[in-house]
VOVO-513824 format. One record per residue (C-alpha): x, y, z; residue number from 1. Coordinates in pm, whole numbers, plus 32768, in hexadecimal, padded with zeros to 4 digits. Layout:
BEGIN
@X=X | Y=Y | Z=Z | seq=NUM
...
END
This chain:
BEGIN
@X=7E0C | Y=DF31 | Z=6710 | seq=1
@X=7D73 | Y=DDFB | Z=67AF | seq=2
@X=7CC2 | Y=DCEF | Z=66E3 | seq=3
@X=7BE4 | Y=DBD0 | Z=6756 | seq=4
@X=7C1D | Y=DA70 | Z=66D1 | seq=5
@X=7B6C | Y=D92B | Z=6717 | seq=6
@X=7C68 | Y=D838 | Z=67AB | seq=7
@X=7C2F | Y=D745 | Z=668A | seq=8
@X=7C8A | Y=D854 | Z=658E | seq=9
@X=7DEC | Y=D86C | Z=6618 | seq=10
@X=7E2B | Y=D70B | Z=669A | seq=11
@X=7DB6 | Y=D5A1 | Z=66AD | seq=12
@X=7D5C | Y=D52F | Z=6810 | seq=13
@X=7D93 | Y=D3B9 | Z=682D | seq=14
@X=7D95 | Y=D2A3 | Z=6931 | seq=15
@X=7EAA | Y=D1A4 | Z=68FF | seq=16
@X=7EBC | Y=D03A | Z=696A | seq=17
@X=7EEB | Y=D001 | Z=6ADE | seq=18
@X=801D | Y=CF38 | Z=6B42 | seq=19
@X=7FE3 | Y=CE2B | Z=6C47 | seq=20
@X=8093 | Y=CE77 | Z=6D91 | seq=21
@X=8145 | Y=CD25 | Z=6D7C | seq=22
@X=81F7 | Y=CDA0 | Z=6C41 | seq=23
@X=8274 | Y=CEE0 | Z=6CE3 | seq=24
@X=83DA | Y=CEFD | Z=6D5C | seq=25
@X=8465 | Y=CFC4 | Z=6E80 | seq=26
@X=8561 | Y=D06B | Z=6D9D | seq=27
@X=85AC | Y=D070 | Z=6C2D | seq=28
@X=85D2 | Y=D146 | Z=6AFB | seq=29
@X=8469 | Y=D1AC | Z=6AB6 | seq=30
@X=838E | Y=D239 | Z=6BD0 | seq=31
@X=821E | Y=D1D9 | Z=6BD9 | seq=32
@X=8125 | Y=D2EC | Z=6C38 | seq=33
@X=7FE3 | Y=D293 | Z=6CE8 | seq=34
@X=7EDC | Y=D36B | Z=6D90 | seq=35
@X=7FCB | Y=D42C | Z=6E6F | seq=36
@X=811F | Y=D41F | Z=6DCA | seq=37
@X=8225 | Y=D310 | Z=6D9A | seq=38
@X=81B1 | Y=D1BB | Z=6E16 | seq=39
@X=82CE | Y=D0E2 | Z=6D93 | seq=40
@X=839D | Y=D095 | Z=6C5F | seq=41
@X=8367 | Y=CFC9 | Z=6B23 | seq=42
@X=8437 | Y=CF4E | Z=69FE | seq=43
@X=836D | Y=D016 | Z=68FF | seq=44
@X=82F3 | Y=D17B | Z=68D7 | seq=45
@X=81C5 | Y=D20D | Z=6822 | seq=46
@X=8227 | Y=D37F | Z=6828 | seq=47
@X=836F | Y=D40E | Z=67A9 | seq=48
@X=8321 | Y=D577 | Z=6804 | seq=49
@X=82BA | Y=D60C | Z=6953 | seq=50
@X=8140 | Y=D5E9 | Z=6962 | seq=51
@X=8027 | Y=D682 | Z=6A2B | seq=52
@X=7F5F | Y=D57A | Z=6AE3 | seq=53
@X=7E1B | Y=D59F | Z=6BA4 | seq=54
@X=7DAF | Y=D4A6 | Z=6CAD | seq=55
@X=7C6B | Y=D40F | Z=6C2D | seq=56
@X=7BFE | Y=D32B | Z=6D4C | seq=57
@X=7BD5 | Y=D32E | Z=6EC6 | seq=58
@X=7BF3 | Y=D42D | Z=6FDB | seq=59
@X=7D06 | Y=D4F4 | Z=6F2D | seq=60
@X=7C41 | Y=D50A | Z=6DE7 | seq=61
@X=7CA0 | Y=D64C | Z=6D35 | seq=62
@X=7E02 | Y=D66C | Z=6DC0 | seq=63
@X=7F06 | Y=D6C6 | Z=6CBB | seq=64
@X=806B | Y=D650 | Z=6C7E | seq=65
@X=8174 | Y=D67D | Z=6B74 | seq=66
@X=822A | Y=D53E | Z=6B10 | seq=67
@X=839C | Y=D527 | Z=6AC7 | seq=68
@X=8407 | Y=D4DD | Z=6961 | seq=69
@X=8412 | Y=D369 | Z=690B | seq=70
@X=8315 | Y=D2EF | Z=6A07 | seq=71
@X=81DD | Y=D217 | Z=6A16 | seq=72
@X=808E | Y=D2B3 | Z=6A74 | seq=73
@X=7FA7 | Y=D1B5 | Z=6B17 | seq=74
@X=7E31 | Y=D199 | Z=6AE3 | seq=75
@X=7DDD | Y=D24A | Z=6C2B | seq=76
@X=7E44 | Y=D394 | Z=6B8C | seq=77
@X=7DCE | Y=D439 | Z=6A4B | seq=78
@X=7EF5 | Y=D493 | Z=696B | seq=79
@X=7ECF | Y=D5D4 | Z=68A5 | seq=80
@X=7F78 | Y=D55F | Z=6764 | seq=81
@X=7FC3 | Y=D603 | Z=6615 | seq=82
@X=7FD2 | Y=D764 | Z=66A1 | seq=83
@X=7FD6 | Y=D863 | Z=6587 | seq=84
@X=8112 | Y=D921 | Z=65E1 | seq=85
@X=80D1 | Y=DA1E | Z=64CD | seq=86
@X=7FB6 | Y=DA9D | Z=65A9 | seq=87
@X=8013 | Y=DA3D | Z=670B | seq=88
@X=8145 | Y=D9F9 | Z=67E2 | seq=89
@X=811E | Y=D8A6 | Z=6892 | seq=90
@X=819F | Y=D93C | Z=69D7 | seq=91
@X=80A2 | Y=DA58 | Z=69B8 | seq=92
@X=7F8E | Y=D951 | Z=6999 | seq=93
@X=8013 | Y=D8A7 | Z=6AD3 | seq=94
@X=8002 | Y=D9EA | Z=6B9C | seq=95
@X=7EAE | Y=DA3E | Z=6B0A | seq=96
@X=7E26 | Y=D8F3 | Z=6B8E | seq=97
@X=7ECD | Y=D926 | Z=6CE1 | seq=98
@X=7DD4 | Y=DA3F | Z=6D24 | seq=99
@X=7CB2 | Y=D9AA | Z=6C5D | seq=100
@X=7B75 | Y=D93D | Z=6D15 | seq=101
@X=7B23 | Y=D7E0 | Z=6C96 | seq=102
@X=79D7 | Y=D7CA | Z=6D52 | seq=103
@X=7917 | Y=D804 | Z=6C10 | seq=104
@X=79B7 | Y=D6D5 | Z=6B69 | seq=105
@X=79C3 | Y=D5DE | Z=6C8D | seq=106
@X=78A9 | Y=D4E1 | Z=6C87 | seq=107
@X=7838 | Y=D3E8 | Z=6D91 | seq=108
@X=782F | Y=D40F | Z=6F0B | seq=109
@X=788E | Y=D2C0 | Z=6FA5 | seq=110
@X=79A2 | Y=D29B | Z=6EA0 | seq=111
@X=79F8 | Y=D3F0 | Z=6E07 | seq=112
@X=7A87 | Y=D3DE | Z=6CA8 | seq=113
@X=7AE8 | Y=D4AF | Z=6B7D | seq=114
@X=7AA3 | Y=D422 | Z=6A23 | seq=115
@X=7B0A | Y=D48B | Z=68C5 | seq=116
@X=79A0 | Y=D4EC | Z=6888 | seq=117
@X=7992 | Y=D5D0 | Z=69B8 | seq=118
@X=7ADC | Y=D676 | Z=6954 | seq=119
@X=7A2D | Y=D6F5 | Z=681B | seq=120
@X=7996 | Y=D7FE | Z=6900 | seq=121
@X=7AEE | Y=D892 | Z=6950 | seq=122
@X=7B44 | Y=D9E3 | Z=68B8 | seq=123
@X=7CAF | Y=DA55 | Z=68C6 | seq=124
@X=7D01 | Y=DBCA | Z=68CE | seq=125
@X=7E34 | Y=DC09 | Z=67F7 | seq=126
@X=7EF7 | Y=DD4C | Z=67C5 | seq=127
@X=8007 | Y=DD6F | Z=66BB | seq=128
@X=8137 | Y=DC8A | Z=66DC | seq=129
@X=821B | Y=DDA4 | Z=6751 | seq=130
@X=8132 | Y=DDEE | Z=6875 | seq=131
@X=8110 | Y=DC79 | Z=68BD | seq=132
@X=828A | Y=DC59 | Z=68D1 | seq=133
@X=829D | Y=DD80 | Z=69C2 | seq=134
@X=8194 | Y=DCE3 | Z=6AA1 | seq=135
@X=8245 | Y=DB92 | Z=6A9C | seq=136
@X=8398 | Y=DC2D | Z=6AED | seq=137
@X=8309 | Y=DCF0 | Z=6C14 | seq=138
@X=8246 | Y=DBCA | Z=6CA2 | seq=139
@X=836D | Y=DADF | Z=6C6E | seq=140
@X=844C | Y=DBC2 | Z=6D3C | seq=141
@X=834B | Y=DBF0 | Z=6E51 | seq=142
@X=8306 | Y=DA79 | Z=6E59 | seq=143
@X=847C | Y=DA2C | Z=6E66 | seq=144
@X=849F | Y=DB05 | Z=6F9C | seq=145
@X=8390 | Y=DA3F | Z=704F | seq=146
@X=8441 | Y=D8FA | Z=6FF2 | seq=147
@X=858A | Y=D984 | Z=7073 | seq=148
@X=84EA | Y=D9C6 | Z=71C4 | seq=149
@X=845D | Y=D864 | Z=71CD | seq=150
@X=85B4 | Y=D7D5 | Z=7178 | seq=151
@X=8655 | Y=D8A5 | Z=728B | seq=152
@X=8554 | Y=D826 | Z=7387 | seq=153
@X=8593 | Y=D6BF | Z=7318 | seq=154
@X=870A | Y=D6F4 | Z=7347 | seq=155
@X=86D0 | Y=D76F | Z=74AB | seq=156
@X=85FA | Y=D63D | Z=74F6 | seq=157
@X=870F | Y=D55F | Z=7470 | seq=158
@X=8810 | Y=D61A | Z=7542 | seq=159
@X=873D | Y=D5DC | Z=7679 | seq=160
@X=8720 | Y=D469 | Z=7628 | seq=161
@X=8898 | Y=D455 | Z=75F0 | seq=162
@X=88E0 | Y=D4FA | Z=7741 | seq=163
@X=87F1 | Y=D40D | Z=77F1 | seq=164
@X=88A1 | Y=D2E3 | Z=7752 | seq=165
@X=89F7 | Y=D375 | Z=77A4 | seq=166
@X=899E | Y=D3AA | Z=7913 | seq=167
@X=88DA | Y=D26D | Z=795C | seq=168
@X=8946 | Y=D175 | Z=7853 | seq=169
@X=886E | Y=D090 | Z=7782 | seq=170
@X=8777 | Y=D03C | Z=7897 | seq=171
@X=86FB | Y=CED7 | Z=7897 | seq=172
@X=8627 | Y=CE5E | Z=79B7 | seq=173
@X=86E3 | Y=CD15 | Z=79D5 | seq=174
@X=882F | Y=CDCF | Z=79FE | seq=175
@X=87C8 | Y=CE6B | Z=7B48 | seq=176
@X=87F2 | Y=CD9C | Z=7C80 | seq=177
@X=8749 | Y=CEA8 | Z=7D4C | seq=178
@X=8619 | Y=CF6E | Z=7CE0 | seq=179
@X=84D8 | Y=CFD9 | Z=7D85 | seq=180
@X=8377 | Y=CFBA | Z=7D09 | seq=181
@X=82D9 | Y=D108 | Z=7CB9 | seq=182
@X=81D4 | Y=D0D7 | Z=7DCA | seq=183
@X=82EE | Y=D0D1 | Z=7ECD | seq=184
@X=8359 | Y=D234 | Z=7E7E | seq=185
@X=8211 | Y=D2D1 | Z=7E0B | seq=186
@X=8098 | Y=D2B8 | Z=7E20 | seq=187
@X=7FE1 | Y=D260 | Z=7CDD | seq=188
@X=7E7C | Y=D2D5 | Z=7CA2 | seq=189
@X=7D94 | Y=D2A4 | Z=7B78 | seq=190
@X=7CC2 | Y=D3D7 | Z=7B23 | seq=191
@X=7B54 | Y=D42F | Z=7B30 | seq=192
@X=7A4C | Y=D38B | Z=7A54 | seq=193
@X=796C | Y=D48B | Z=79AD | seq=194
@X=7834 | Y=D3AE | Z=79A2 | seq=195
@X=7845 | Y=D348 | Z=7B11 | seq=196
@X=771C | Y=D36D | Z=7BFD | seq=197
@X=7737 | Y=D416 | Z=7D50 | seq=198
@X=7648 | Y=D467 | Z=7E6A | seq=199
@X=772C | Y=D573 | Z=7EF5 | seq=200
@X=76F3 | Y=D6E5 | Z=7EBB | seq=201
@X=778A | Y=D778 | Z=7D7E | seq=202
@X=784A | Y=D8AD | Z=7DED | seq=203
@X=790C | Y=D91E | Z=7CB9 | seq=204
@X=7944 | Y=D901 | Z=7B44 | seq=205
@X=7ABB | Y=D8EE | Z=7B11 | seq=206
@X=7BB0 | Y=D89F | Z=79F6 | seq=207
@X=7C31 | Y=D740 | Z=79CC | seq=208
@X=7D4A | Y=D6B1 | Z=78F9 | seq=209
@X=7D0E | Y=D5A6 | Z=77F2 | seq=210
@X=7DF7 | Y=D4C3 | Z=772B | seq=211
@X=7E03 | Y=D5CA | Z=7617 | seq=212
@X=7E94 | Y=D6C5 | Z=770D | seq=213
@X=7FAD | Y=D5E1 | Z=7788 | seq=214
@X=80B2 | Y=D5E8 | Z=7676 | seq=215
@X=8210 | Y=D557 | Z=7673 | seq=216
@X=82CC | Y=D63B | Z=7764 | seq=217
@X=81D0 | Y=D759 | Z=7777 | seq=218
@X=8061 | Y=D7AF | Z=77A5 | seq=219
@X=7F91 | Y=D83C | Z=7689 | seq=220
@X=7E96 | Y=D921 | Z=7732 | seq=221
@X=7DFC | Y=D9BF | Z=75FB | seq=222
@X=7CB4 | Y=D901 | Z=7628 | seq=223
@X=7C47 | Y=D8B4 | Z=778D | seq=224
@X=7B02 | Y=D807 | Z=77ED | seq=225
@X=7A50 | Y=D83C | Z=793A | seq=226
@X=7997 | Y=D751 | Z=7A24 | seq=227
@X=78A8 | Y=D770 | Z=7B4D | seq=228
@X=794A | Y=D6E9 | Z=7C8A | seq=229
@X=7912 | Y=D6B5 | Z=7DFC | seq=230
@X=79F7 | Y=D728 | Z=7F16 | seq=231
@X=7A80 | Y=D5C5 | Z=7F43 | seq=232
@X=7ACA | Y=D5A8 | Z=7DCE | seq=233
@X=7B8C | Y=D6ED | Z=7DCE | seq=234
@X=7C60 | Y=D66F | Z=7EEF | seq=235
@X=7C95 | Y=D517 | Z=7E53 | seq=236
@X=7CE3 | Y=D580 | Z=7CED | seq=237
@X=7D8F | Y=D6CF | Z=7D1D | seq=238
@X=7EE3 | Y=D714 | Z=7C83 | seq=239
@X=800B | Y=D78F | Z=7D4D | seq=240
@X=8147 | Y=D828 | Z=7CC6 | seq=241
@X=823C | Y=D717 | Z=7C4E | seq=242
@X=812F | Y=D60E | Z=7C2A | seq=243
@X=816C | Y=D533 | Z=7AF9 | seq=244
@X=8050 | Y=D4D6 | Z=7A10 | seq=245
@X=8070 | Y=D3B4 | Z=7918 | seq=246
@X=7F77 | Y=D321 | Z=7823 | seq=247
@X=7EC3 | Y=D1DC | Z=7861 | seq=248
@X=7ED4 | Y=D16E | Z=76F6 | seq=249
@X=7ECC | Y=D1C5 | Z=7587 | seq=250
@X=7FB0 | Y=D17E | Z=7462 | seq=251
@X=80BD | Y=D088 | Z=74D6 | seq=252
@X=81D9 | Y=D178 | Z=7481 | seq=253
@X=8138 | Y=D284 | Z=755D | seq=254
@X=80F2 | Y=D1AB | Z=768C | seq=255
@X=8163 | Y=D24F | Z=77D1 | seq=256
@X=815B | Y=D3A9 | Z=7734 | seq=257
@X=814A | Y=D4C0 | Z=7833 | seq=258
@X=81EB | Y=D5E5 | Z=78E4 | seq=259
@X=8228 | Y=D695 | Z=7A2F | seq=260
@X=811A | Y=D784 | Z=7AA7 | seq=261
@X=81D0 | Y=D8C6 | Z=7AFF | seq=262
@X=80B0 | Y=D9A7 | Z=7B69 | seq=263
@X=8080 | Y=D9FD | Z=7CDA | seq=264
@X=7F2A | Y=DA3F | Z=7D77 | seq=265
@X=7E67 | Y=D9DA | Z=7C41 | seq=266
@X=7D08 | Y=D948 | Z=7C4E | seq=267
@X=7D42 | Y=D846 | Z=7B3C | seq=268
@X=7CE8 | Y=D6D8 | Z=7B66 | seq=269
@X=7D16 | Y=D5B8 | Z=7A70 | seq=270
@X=7C48 | Y=D4AF | Z=79BF | seq=271
@X=7C49 | Y=D336 | Z=79F2 | seq=272
@X=7D1F | Y=D2EE | Z=78BD | seq=273
@X=7E46 | Y=D394 | Z=796B | seq=274
@X=7F11 | Y=D324 | Z=7A97 | seq=275
@X=7F93 | Y=D41F | Z=7B94 | seq=276
@X=80E6 | Y=D3C7 | Z=7C27 | seq=277
@X=8132 | Y=D48B | Z=7D64 | seq=278
@X=8294 | Y=D458 | Z=7DE8 | seq=279
@X=82A8 | Y=D41F | Z=7F61 | seq=280
@X=83F8 | Y=D4D0 | Z=7F93 | seq=281
@X=8447 | Y=D5DC | Z=7E91 | seq=282
@X=85A0 | Y=D60F | Z=7F28 | seq=283
@X=85FD | Y=D4A7 | Z=7EE1 | seq=284
@X=8564 | Y=D484 | Z=7D85 | seq=285
@X=8558 | Y=D581 | Z=7C6B | seq=286
@X=83FE | Y=D591 | Z=7BCE | seq=287
@X=8494 | Y=D5F9 | Z=7A7E | seq=288
@X=858F | Y=D4DB | Z=7A7E | seq=289
@X=847F | Y=D3E1 | Z=7AD9 | seq=290
@X=838F | Y=D467 | Z=79D2 | seq=291
@X=849E | Y=D452 | Z=78C8 | seq=292
@X=84FA | Y=D2F1 | Z=793C | seq=293
@X=838F | Y=D280 | Z=7916 | seq=294
@X=8373 | Y=D30E | Z=77B5 | seq=295
@X=84CE | Y=D297 | Z=7748 | seq=296
@X=8516 | Y=D159 | Z=7683 | seq=297
@X=854C | Y=D0B0 | Z=77D3 | seq=298
@X=83ED | Y=D10E | Z=7844 | seq=299
@X=834A | Y=D0BC | Z=76F7 | seq=300
@X=83F3 | Y=CF65 | Z=76F8 | seq=301
@X=835B | Y=CF17 | Z=784B | seq=302
@X=81FD | Y=CF96 | Z=77F7 | seq=303
@X=81EC | Y=CEED | Z=76A2 | seq=304
@X=8257 | Y=CDA5 | Z=7742 | seq=305
@X=8147 | Y=CDC3 | Z=784B | seq=306
@X=8033 | Y=CE6E | Z=7783 | seq=307
@X=7EF5 | Y=CDD6 | Z=7700 | seq=308
@X=7ED4 | Y=CE1C | Z=758B | seq=309
@X=7D8B | Y=CE1A | Z=74CC | seq=310
@X=7D54 | Y=CE9B | Z=7369 | seq=311
@X=7E96 | Y=CF62 | Z=736B | seq=312
@X=7E51 | Y=D003 | Z=74BE | seq=313
@X=7F2C | Y=CFAF | Z=75EA | seq=314
@X=7EBE | Y=CFE7 | Z=7754 | seq=315
@X=7F5A | Y=CFB5 | Z=78AB | seq=316
@X=7EA1 | Y=CF91 | Z=79F3 | seq=317
@X=7EF4 | Y=D02A | Z=7B44 | seq=318
@X=7FA2 | Y=CEEE | Z=7BBE | seq=319
@X=808E | Y=CEEF | Z=7A94 | seq=320
@X=80DC | Y=D05F | Z=7ACA | seq=321
@X=8116 | Y=D023 | Z=7C3D | seq=322
@X=8213 | Y=CF10 | Z=7BF0 | seq=323
@X=82DE | Y=CFEA | Z=7B03 | seq=324
@X=844B | Y=CFA5 | Z=7B64 | seq=325
@X=850A | Y=D0DE | Z=7BC9 | seq=326
@X=8686 | Y=D0AC | Z=7BAE | seq=327
@X=875D | Y=D101 | Z=7CD8 | seq=328
@X=87EF | Y=D248 | Z=7C53 | seq=329
@X=889E | Y=D33B | Z=7D44 | seq=330
@X=87CE | Y=D46D | Z=7D97 | seq=331
@X=88E7 | Y=D558 | Z=7D2B | seq=332
@X=88EA | Y=D4C3 | Z=7BCC | seq=333
@X=8771 | Y=D4DE | Z=7BB0 | seq=334
@X=877A | Y=D652 | Z=7BFD | seq=335
@X=88AA | Y=D685 | Z=7B1F | seq=336
@X=87D8 | Y=D5FD | Z=7A00 | seq=337
@X=86B2 | Y=D6D6 | Z=7A6C | seq=338
@X=878E | Y=D80C | Z=7A50 | seq=339
@X=87F4 | Y=D7AC | Z=78ED | seq=340
@X=8688 | Y=D758 | Z=789C | seq=341
@X=8618 | Y=D8B8 | Z=78FF | seq=342
@X=8723 | Y=D958 | Z=7823 | seq=343
@X=86AD | Y=D88F | Z=76F9 | seq=344
@X=853F | Y=D8DC | Z=7743 | seq=345
@X=858A | Y=DA52 | Z=7752 | seq=346
@X=8627 | Y=DA40 | Z=75F8 | seq=347
@X=8503 | Y=D96F | Z=7577 | seq=348
@X=8405 | Y=DA69 | Z=75FD | seq=349
@X=84B6 | Y=DB81 | Z=7544 | seq=350
@X=84C0 | Y=DAB4 | Z=7403 | seq=351
@X=8354 | Y=DA4C | Z=742A | seq=352
@X=82EA | Y=DBB6 | Z=7455 | seq=353
@X=83B0 | Y=DC14 | Z=731F | seq=354
@X=8319 | Y=DAEA | Z=7263 | seq=355
@X=81BA | Y=DB58 | Z=72C4 | seq=356
@X=81FB | Y=DCBA | Z=7249 | seq=357
@X=828C | Y=DC38 | Z=7103 | seq=358
@X=8163 | Y=DB4D | Z=70D3 | seq=359
@X=8079 | Y=DC74 | Z=7102 | seq=360
@X=8142 | Y=DD3A | Z=7004 | seq=361
@X=813D | Y=DC16 | Z=6F10 | seq=362
@X=7FC6 | Y=DBE2 | Z=6F37 | seq=363
@X=7F87 | Y=DD57 | Z=6F11 | seq=364
@X=8051 | Y=DD60 | Z=6DD0 | seq=365
@X=7FA3 | Y=DC23 | Z=6D58 | seq=366
@X=7E48 | Y=DCB5 | Z=6D86 | seq=367
@X=7E9F | Y=DE08 | Z=6CF3 | seq=368
@X=7F52 | Y=DD74 | Z=6BC6 | seq=369
@X=7E11 | Y=DCD6 | Z=6B45 | seq=370
@X=7D1F | Y=DDEB | Z=6BA1 | seq=371
@X=7DCD | Y=DEF8 | Z=6AD1 | seq=372
@X=7E3A | Y=DFAF | Z=6C0E | seq=373
@X=7FAA | Y=DF50 | Z=6C0E | seq=374
@X=8093 | Y=E07A | Z=6C0D | seq=375
@X=81E6 | Y=DFF4 | Z=6BAB | seq=376
@X=828B | Y=E107 | Z=6C75 | seq=377
@X=81E1 | Y=E079 | Z=6DAF | seq=378
@X=8244 | Y=E1A9 | Z=6E7D | seq=379
@X=8171 | Y=E145 | Z=6FA8 | seq=380
@X=8232 | Y=E001 | Z=6FDA | seq=381
@X=837F | Y=E0AE | Z=6F9B | seq=382
@X=8331 | Y=E1BA | Z=709F | seq=383
@X=82DA | Y=E0AE | Z=719D | seq=384
@X=8426 | Y=DFFF | Z=7164 | seq=385
@X=84EC | Y=E144 | Z=7175 | seq=386
@X=8447 | Y=E192 | Z=72C5 | seq=387
@X=84F2 | Y=E05F | Z=7358 | seq=388
@X=864E | Y=E0E7 | Z=7309 | seq=389
@X=8707 | Y=E169 | Z=743B | seq=390
@X=87CA | Y=E297 | Z=73BF | seq=391
@X=8898 | Y=E298 | Z=7500 | seq=392
@X=8922 | Y=E13F | Z=74B0 | seq=393
@X=8A8F | Y=E137 | Z=7444 | seq=394
@X=8A77 | Y=E082 | Z=72F6 | seq=395
@X=8BF1 | Y=E04D | Z=72EA | seq=396
@X=8BD6 | Y=DF66 | Z=7418 | seq=397
@X=8A78 | Y=DEDA | Z=73F6 | seq=398
@X=89B2 | Y=DECE | Z=72B5 | seq=399
@X=8841 | Y=DF13 | Z=7296 | seq=400
@X=8757 | Y=DE05 | Z=721C | seq=401
@X=870B | Y=DE92 | Z=70C2 | seq=402
@X=86B3 | Y=DD4D | Z=700D | seq=403
@X=854A | Y=DDB0 | Z=6FCD | seq=404
@X=85A4 | Y=DF0A | Z=6F4E | seq=405
@X=86CA | Y=DE98 | Z=6E7B | seq=406
@X=8609 | Y=DD76 | Z=6DE4 | seq=407
@X=84B1 | Y=DE09 | Z=6DA3 | seq=408
@X=84C3 | Y=DF85 | Z=6DB4 | seq=409
@X=8625 | Y=DFE7 | Z=6D4E | seq=410
@X=85BF | Y=E086 | Z=6C03 | seq=411
@X=84B7 | Y=E163 | Z=6CA1 | seq=412
@X=85A5 | Y=E1C3 | Z=6DBC | seq=413
@X=86A2 | Y=E249 | Z=6CBD | seq=414
@X=8591 | Y=E310 | Z=6C0E | seq=415
@X=8521 | Y=E3B1 | Z=6D52 | seq=416
@X=8683 | Y=E403 | Z=6DC1 | seq=417
@X=86CB | Y=E4A9 | Z=6C72 | seq=418
@X=8588 | Y=E572 | Z=6C87 | seq=419
@X=859E | Y=E599 | Z=6E05 | seq=420
@X=8435 | Y=E527 | Z=6E30 | seq=421
@X=842C | Y=E4F9 | Z=6FA9 | seq=422
@X=8338 | Y=E571 | Z=70B0 | seq=423
@X=8443 | Y=E5EA | Z=71A1 | seq=424
@X=85B8 | Y=E5FA | Z=71E4 | seq=425
@X=85BA | Y=E4BF | Z=72BB | seq=426
@X=8522 | Y=E3F0 | Z=71A3 | seq=427
@X=8624 | Y=E480 | Z=70B2 | seq=428
@X=8740 | Y=E423 | Z=71A0 | seq=429
@X=86B2 | Y=E2C2 | Z=71C0 | seq=430
@X=86AE | Y=E2A3 | Z=7044 | seq=431
@X=8818 | Y=E31B | Z=7033 | seq=432
@X=8880 | Y=E217 | Z=7137 | seq=433
@X=87EB | Y=E107 | Z=705B | seq=434
@X=888D | Y=E19B | Z=6F24 | seq=435
@X=89EB | Y=E1A3 | Z=6FC0 | seq=436
@X=89C9 | Y=E039 | Z=7027 | seq=437
@X=894F | Y=DFD6 | Z=6ECC | seq=438
@X=8A7E | Y=E084 | Z=6E37 | seq=439
@X=8B65 | Y=DFCC | Z=6F26 | seq=440
@X=8AC7 | Y=DE7D | Z=6ED4 | seq=441
@X=8ADA | Y=DEB5 | Z=6D5D | seq=442
@X=8961 | Y=DEC0 | Z=6D2C | seq=443
@X=8974 | Y=E022 | Z=6CA3 | seq=444
@X=8A8A | Y=E0D2 | Z=6BE5 | seq=445
@X=8AD7 | Y=E22C | Z=6B62 | seq=446
@X=8AD8 | Y=E25B | Z=69E7 | seq=447
@X=8AF7 | Y=E383 | Z=68FD | seq=448
@X=89B2 | Y=E3DD | Z=684E | seq=449
@X=8A11 | Y=E47B | Z=6701 | seq=450
@X=88B6 | Y=E507 | Z=66BE | seq=451
@X=88A7 | Y=E5B6 | Z=680E | seq=452
@X=8A1F | Y=E5F8 | Z=680A | seq=453
@X=8A35 | Y=E590 | Z=6974 | seq=454
@X=8A96 | Y=E46C | Z=6A51 | seq=455
@X=8963 | Y=E3A9 | Z=6ABC | seq=456
@X=8917 | Y=E275 | Z=6B89 | seq=457
@X=889D | Y=E134 | Z=6AE8 | seq=458
@X=8856 | Y=DFCF | Z=6B50 | seq=459
@X=8969 | Y=DED5 | Z=6B01 | seq=460
END
């Protein structure tokens, strides 16, 4: 049974004193939470228990975090204090707010904000504590899987950085007696300006890449804008395979962000806040090595030293990009690094796909948990994961990836195996493959059930 409670009936939303940035430390015992997570450390704390906090100012108004125990919650976030744990699990409240639409409590347009008064309009849907605990346990496990994928991707990025350092050393411009300026080995072109005027005939409306599309090491093509162009503009701003695009500016730590364009025969062009780097001799220079060099600490050091910075935004002009110093690295070593780079990228793509699927699963569970539609057996998700199991694979030599099943769906899997609730023989064999591996890894064990007078499987 679900009950509705006003937020103030089960908690006390409160804004605490904001700590001046000059009093924050880079590390320390007590983390300080601001609008978007930890912003520093302080010598005092104002919350002993983990606490739900809601961003109450700015562009991220309405985002939700959960603080660590013994931490300080700054005034840019609303702390949900004095939670009545006889009625609600704090973690359940956190997940409830993760899917909550705060539009009805956000006030202001130029400076969005959430106030204690506006939070009085929030109604929290609460089932019994046993159901809350089930929801929290399921969402915790699903969320942990997403975090595991992110950690694995971060480890691969670190491995790539370590290999670059191992192969080319700690590059410092002054240490190289011989290097070439980027303009000596490549042509550099700034992209098209959308508001330009032209007297030439417009012949097409084609997609063009913006700063948002050029990420660090890859292109995000989920949202592509289009632009009307002339024949000359298509020729001037077209992208060829192995062109490098880098950003003109942005946050200082992201300056020089970009990637290698790998598509052939595409009709994409690029905007004026991006620079296209087209290598003159692709047999002498690896585009992937050069792109990684530009975005490495070596490249960022150069660009930050040369960049113009205004209000926290750093920009570089075409001359500064053209003078980027390219170390005299043997071609063979460049392509050796490129080969390693591709191996890492292949692994990252697989992990990113898995992360996306797990995020979709997590978001699906999140939405269903608070709409009364959550089936704790979640057979649809379990069937989808079983379908990925290759029953021809020799599990003695190479194990299946069963983390999601073993972590989130193990209990339901055992129920279905005992009752043989499967659509076909292949699905049953896939379930048995997972079961044998879970037995081998000590996730499941056999135990005698006195009531049934039979040996049954149970989770360890």
